[in-house]
N, C-alpha and C positions, 0 to 999 in steps of 0.2 A: 857573322857563321852561327850556325844552328847549336854547335860547341863553344857560343861565346860564356865565359865564367860568370864577365860581369853585365853584358846587354843580355837579358835571357828572351828566346823564342818565344816562349809562353806567355812572358808577362810585357816585356819592353815590345815587341817585335811587333807582337798582336796589338799593342796599345796605339804605335804607329801608321801600321796600315788600318785599323779603325779610324785615327783622327785626320788621316791625310791623304785615303785611299781614293777619296771623291775629287783631287787635286790633280788637275793636267800635267800640272811638270814633275807629280812625284809619282815615280816605279818603285816597288820593293821587289826583291829579291832573296832566298834564303841560300845558304847553302850546306849542308848536312857534313858534320864531321868537322869543319873547318871552326877556329876561333873568331875571336876578337881583332886579331891580324889579320886574320884571313889564309890562319897557316895551319897546318892538322893541330888538332886540340885532340887532348885525354879523354876517357871514356870513364867514369863521369870529369867533364871540365875543371881545373883548379887552377889557382895560382901558378903553380907551376910550370902552367902553358906559356906564361910570359920569359920564362926563362930558357926556352930551346930555341935556339936558334932557326930559321925557317925562311922559304920564299913566301912570296904571295902564290896562290894557287892560280895558277893562267885561266884560269876560267873565269877569274873574278876580275882579272887584267881585261881580258876579251869583251865581257858584258860592258865595263865601265868606259872601255872606249869606244865600243858600239854608240854608249848611251849619251859620250860627249858629243861622236858624229851626230847624231840624231838630234841634236840639240842644235847643234850649228846650222842645221837644214832647216829649222822653223823659222 
């Protein structure tokens, strides 16, 4: 999630996409407003985000399920 307190979009996400972007098996997606656990993040993100109860955003679940199905068809 773009609101991740530990793994930042500017540093970590950018590096992963730069280093692995040419790999056919690698797919990168970012989710605005979500934190490390794909639940809503505060603005600005903080360690307190981990203490809030929440559910993984439905868009994330759908995207991961679609990606898994696509891998099975390969």
